[in-house]
C-alpha positions as CSV (number, residue, x, y, z in Angstrom):
1,M,0.0,0.0,0.0
2,L,2.8,2.4,1.0
3,N,4.7,1.4,-2.2
4,A,1.7,2.3,-4.4
5,L,1.3,5.6,-2.7
6,A,5.0,6.4,-3.1
7,N,4.9,5.5,-6.8
8,A,1.9,7.7,-7.3
9,L,3.6,10.7,-5.7
10,I,6.7,10.1,-7.8
11,L,4.6,10.0,-11.0
12,L,2.8,13.2,-10.0
13,S,6.1,15.0,-9.3
14,L,7.4,14.0,-12.6
15,L,4.4,15.2,-14.5
16,A,4.4,18.6,-12.6
17,L,8.2,18.9,-13.5
18,L,7.6,18.1,-17.1
19,A,4.7,20.8,-17.2
20,A,6.9,23.4,-15.6
21,A,9.8,22.6,-18.0
22,G,7.4,22.9,-20.9
23,W,6.0,26.2,-19.7
24,W,9.6,27.5,-19.2
25,L,10.6,26.3,-22.6
26,A,7.4,27.9,-24.3
27,Q,8.4,31.3,-22.9
28,R,11.8,31.4,-24.5
29,P,12.4,34.1,-27.1
30,G,13.2,31.5,-29.7
31,F,9.4,30.8,-30.0
32,A,8.4,34.4,-30.5
33,L,6.0,35.1,-33.4
34,R,8.1,36.8,-36.1
35,V,5.9,36.5,-39.2
36,V,2.2,37.1,-39.8
37,R,1.3,36.2,-43.4
38,I,-2.0,37.5,-44.7
39,D,-3.6,36.4,-48.0
40,A,-7.1,36.3,-49.5
41,V,-9.0,33.0,-49.3
42,P,-8.1,31.0,-52.4
43,G,-10.2,32.0,-55.4
44,T,-10.8,35.5,-54.1
45,E,-9.0,38.8,-53.9
46,L,-8.7,41.6,-51.3
47,R,-10.2,44.7,-52.9
48,H,-11.3,46.8,-49.9
49,V,-8.7,46.0,-47.2
50,S,-4.9,45.7,-47.7
51,A,-2.6,43.1,-46.0
52,V,-0.5,45.9,-44.6
53,L,-3.6,47.5,-43.0
54,L,-4.7,44.2,-41.5
55,D,-1.2,43.5,-40.2
56,Q,-1.0,46.9,-38.5
57,S,-4.4,46.5,-37.1
58,V,-3.9,43.1,-35.6
59,R,-0.2,42.9,-34.6
60,Q,-0.9,45.2,-31.6
61,R,-3.4,42.7,-30.3
62,L,-1.1,39.7,-30.5
63,R,-0.4,38.2,-27.1
64,G,2.0,35.3,-26.4
65,N,4.3,33.3,-28.7
66,F,3.9,30.4,-31.1
67,F,2.6,28.1,-28.4
68,T,0.6,30.5,-26.2
69,V,-1.1,32.8,-28.7
70,D,-4.8,32.7,-28.6
71,L,-5.9,31.9,-32.2
72,D,-9.6,32.6,-31.6
73,A,-8.8,36.0,-30.2
74,V,-6.6,36.8,-33.3
75,R,-9.4,35.6,-35.6
76,A,-11.9,37.8,-33.8
77,G,-9.6,40.8,-34.1
78,F,-9.3,40.4,-37.9
79,E,-13.1,40.0,-38.2
80,Q,-13.6,43.3,-36.5
81,V,-12.0,45.1,-39.4
82,P,-14.6,46.6,-41.8
83,W,-15.1,44.5,-45.0
84,V,-13.7,41.3,-43.4
85,R,-16.4,38.7,-43.4
86,R,-14.3,35.7,-42.2
87,A,-10.6,35.0,-41.0
88,M,-9.0,31.7,-40.7
89,V,-5.7,31.6,-38.6
90,R,-3.2,28.8,-38.2
91,R,0.2,28.3,-36.8
92,V,3.2,27.4,-39.0
93,W,6.3,26.1,-37.3
94,P,8.5,27.7,-35.9
95,D,7.5,31.4,-35.7
96,R,4.7,32.2,-38.2
97,L,0.9,32.7,-38.3
98,E,-0.9,32.3,-41.6
99,V,-4.2,34.2,-42.0
100,A,-6.7,33.7,-44.9
101,I,-9.1,36.6,-45.3
102,E,-12.5,36.5,-46.9
103,E,-14.0,39.9,-47.8
104,H,-17.7,40.8,-47.9
105,R,-18.8,40.9,-51.5
106,P,-21.6,43.7,-51.5
107,L,-24.9,42.9,-53.2
108,A,-27.1,45.7,-52.1
109,T,-27.5,48.6,-49.7
110,W,-29.9,48.0,-46.8
111,G,-32.0,50.4,-44.9
112,E,-30.4,53.7,-43.9
113,N,-26.7,52.8,-43.6
114,Q,-25.9,49.1,-44.0
115,L,-24.9,46.8,-46.8
116,M,-25.9,43.3,-47.6
117,N,-23.4,40.7,-48.9
118,T,-24.0,37.9,-51.4
119,F,-24.8,35.6,-48.5
120,G,-27.7,37.8,-47.3
121,E,-25.7,39.0,-44.3
122,L,-25.7,42.6,-43.1
123,Y,-22.6,44.6,-42.4
124,T,-21.4,48.1,-42.0
125,A,-18.8,49.7,-44.3
126,N,-18.2,52.6,-46.6
127,A,-21.1,52.6,-49.1
128,A,-19.1,54.7,-51.6
129,E,-16.5,51.9,-51.7
130,A,-19.1,49.3,-52.2
131,E,-20.5,51.1,-55.3
132,E,-17.0,51.5,-57.0
133,D,-18.2,49.2,-59.8
134,G,-21.6,50.9,-60.1
135,P,-24.8,51.6,-58.1
136,L,-26.0,48.7,-56.0
137,P,-29.8,47.9,-55.6
138,H,-31.4,49.0,-52.4
139,F,-33.2,46.6,-50.0
140,S,-35.4,47.4,-47.0
141,G,-37.5,45.1,-44.8
142,P,-38.4,44.2,-41.2
143,P,-35.6,42.8,-39.0
144,G,-34.8,39.2,-39.8
145,S,-36.1,39.5,-43.4
146,E,-32.7,39.6,-45.1
147,Q,-32.8,36.2,-46.5
148,K,-36.3,36.7,-47.8
149,L,-35.3,39.9,-49.5
150,L,-32.3,38.2,-51.1
151,G,-34.4,35.3,-52.4
152,R,-37.1,37.6,-53.8
153,Y,-34.4,39.7,-55.6
154,E,-33.0,36.7,-57.3
155,E,-36.5,35.5,-58.3
156,L,-37.4,39.0,-59.6
157,R,-34.3,39.1,-61.7
158,R,-35.3,35.8,-63.3
159,W,-39.0,36.7,-63.8
160,L,-38.2,40.1,-65.3
161,A,-35.3,39.0,-67.6
162,P,-37.6,38.8,-70.7
163,L,-38.3,42.6,-70.5
164,G,-34.6,43.4,-70.1
165,V,-35.1,45.2,-66.8
166,T,-33.8,44.5,-63.3
167,P,-34.9,45.6,-59.8
168,R,-33.2,48.7,-58.4
169,S,-35.1,48.7,-55.1
170,V,-36.9,45.9,-53.3
171,L,-38.9,46.8,-50.2
172,L,-40.9,44.6,-47.8
173,S,-43.3,46.5,-45.6
174,P,-44.1,45.7,-41.9
175,R,-47.4,44.1,-43.2
176,L,-45.3,42.0,-45.6
177,A,-46.4,43.7,-48.8
178,W,-43.8,43.9,-51.6
179,W,-42.8,47.0,-53.6
180,V,-40.2,47.1,-56.4
181,Q,-38.6,49.9,-58.4
182,L,-37.1,48.8,-61.7
183,D,-34.0,50.3,-63.4
184,D,-36.2,51.9,-66.1
185,G,-38.1,53.9,-63.4
186,T,-41.2,51.7,-63.4
187,R,-42.7,50.9,-59.9
188,L,-44.2,47.5,-59.3
189,V,-46.9,47.1,-56.6
190,L,-46.9,43.4,-55.8
191,G,-48.8,43.4,-52.5
192,R,-48.8,40.5,-50.1
193,E,-48.2,36.8,-50.8
194,Q,-51.8,35.6,-50.7
195,G,-54.2,34.5,-53.4
196,V,-52.5,34.3,-56.8
197,P,-48.8,33.5,-56.4
198,L,-46.5,36.5,-57.1
199,E,-44.7,34.7,-59.9
200,E,-47.9,34.2,-61.8
201,R,-48.8,37.8,-61.3
202,V,-45.4,39.0,-62.6
203,A,-45.5,36.6,-65.5
204,R,-48.9,37.8,-66.6
205,W,-47.6,41.4,-66.7
206,V,-44.3,40.4,-68.5
207,E,-46.3,38.6,-71.2
208,A,-48.8,41.4,-71.7
209,Y,-46.7,44.5,-71.1
210,P,-45.2,45.0,-74.7
211,R,-48.8,45.2,-76.0
212,V,-49.9,47.4,-73.1
213,R,-47.1,49.8,-73.7
214,G,-48.0,50.1,-77.3
215,R,-51.6,51.0,-76.3
216,L,-50.5,53.5,-73.7
217,G,-48.0,55.2,-76.0
218,E,-45.5,55.7,-73.1
219,R,-43.8,53.8,-70.3
220,A,-46.1,53.1,-67.2
221,Q,-44.9,54.7,-64.1
222,V,-46.7,52.3,-61.7
223,I,-47.9,48.7,-62.4
224,D,-50.3,47.4,-59.8
225,L,-50.2,43.6,-59.7
226,R,-52.5,43.0,-56.8
227,Y,-55.3,41.7,-58.9
228,P,-56.2,38.0,-59.4
229,N,-57.3,38.4,-63.1
230,G,-55.3,41.4,-64.4
231,F,-53.2,44.4,-63.4
232,A,-53.4,48.2,-63.5
233,A,-51.0,50.4,-65.4
234,R,-50.7,54.1,-64.4
235,T,-48.9,56.7,-66.5
236,A,-48.3,60.4,-66.1
237,G,-48.9,63.2,-68.5
238,S,-52.3,62.1,-69.9
239,E,-55.9,63.0,-69.2
240,P,-57.4,61.8,-65.9
241,P,-59.6,58.8,-66.1
242,P,-63.4,59.3,-66.3
243,A,-65.3,59.3,-63.0
244,D,-66.8,55.9,-63.8
245,H,-63.3,54.5,-64.4
246,A,-62.0,55.3,-60.9
247,P,-59.1,53.2,-59.4
248,P,-60.2,50.1,-57.6
249,A,-61.4,50.4,-54.0
250,A,-59.5,48.9,-51.2
251,P,-60.1,45.1,-50.7
252,A,-63.0,44.0,-48.6
253,G,-62.2,44.1,-44.9
254,D,-59.2,46.3,-45.4
255,S,-60.7,49.8,-45.3
256,N,-59.6,50.4,-41.7
257,Q,-56.0,49.2,-42.2
258,Q,-53.2,51.6,-42.7
259,D,-52.3,52.0,-46.4
260,T,-48.6,51.0,-46.7
261,R,-48.3,52.1,-50.4
262,P,-45.7,54.7,-51.2
263,A,-47.2,58.2,-51.6
264,L,-47.5,59.3,-55.2
265,S,-47.1,63.1,-55.9
266,G,-45.8,65.4,-58.6
267,S,-44.8,63.5,-61.7
268,D,-45.6,60.2,-59.9
269,A,-49.3,61.1,-59.5
270,P,-51.4,58.6,-61.4
271,T,-53.2,60.1,-64.3
272,R,-54.3,57.0,-66.2
273,L,-55.5,53.6,-65.0
274,A,-55.9,50.6,-67.3
275,A,-56.8,47.2,-65.8
276,L,-55.9,44.5,-68.3
277,Q,-56.1,40.7,-68.6
278,P,-53.8,38.3,-70.5
279,T,-55.1,37.4,-74.0
280,G,-57.8,34.7,-73.9
281,A,-58.2,34.7,-70.1
282,P,-61.8,34.5,-68.7
283,R,-62.9,38.0,-67.8
284,A,-64.0,38.4,-64.2
285,R,-67.0,40.4,-63.4
286,G,-66.0,44.1,-63.1
287,A,-62.4,43.3,-64.1
288,D,-61.9,46.6,-65.9
289,R,-61.8,48.8,-62.9
290,T,-63.2,47.2,-59.8
291,D,-61.4,43.9,-59.8
292,Q,-60.4,43.1,-56.2
293,R,-56.8,43.2,-55.2
294,T,-55.0,40.5,-53.4
295,D,-53.8,42.6,-50.4
């Protein structure tokens, strides 16, 4: 029994001695970090941050040597730099850290002062730098709707491709109604996702719009797609519609709800309204002017 206890004490003493020796060795100047190499993640490039700037920003935060440096703290330090989405840090024997940096790739501006990257993540950086290659589309929506806006934008680009136009602004209201501004100045009022699917409503307009524009003689300023059997095209600079051709009333049960549509004034004021249906579609009762909207 005594022999076993003595052996255990000897073993513990040896382990403590080895640990102390290892700690002493790790503190020697020979293991100091002398090189921090910074590169872009393979397949990408650093456009908005430089390796020199990153090195200066993070070196002052380095603590410890090759063995004791906290890699998680170093990574977090890099990721606090504007434009850095992700940093990967690893040790390379005997005195080096290698860092791979992935920058945010801006897709759109968001809200008042943020940007959205191609992953649908929000970040804060200089918007002027983000638009060096040209203006970015603008997104806005309730908190937590970033992925929904990103998905809708990609869908709209695909749906609108036959007309050669793209979304310049995509907005989702607190009541989950959609509004889109196109790069040719046209405003699409999509409303909420109920009743006829948005894709079907947009496809109906895309198919009919070349004929509609020919009839109107000018580009429509506002296209209202909140109808199950047609859509409304509003233009400026023409005679107001007759009294019996007034714009459609608010949907049933919605008269007391706040109107979330953008205000129209000046050159945006609607001066003509034409409700149309795709060729050959069955005509709903009152579809010309009083067809109920879907929101």
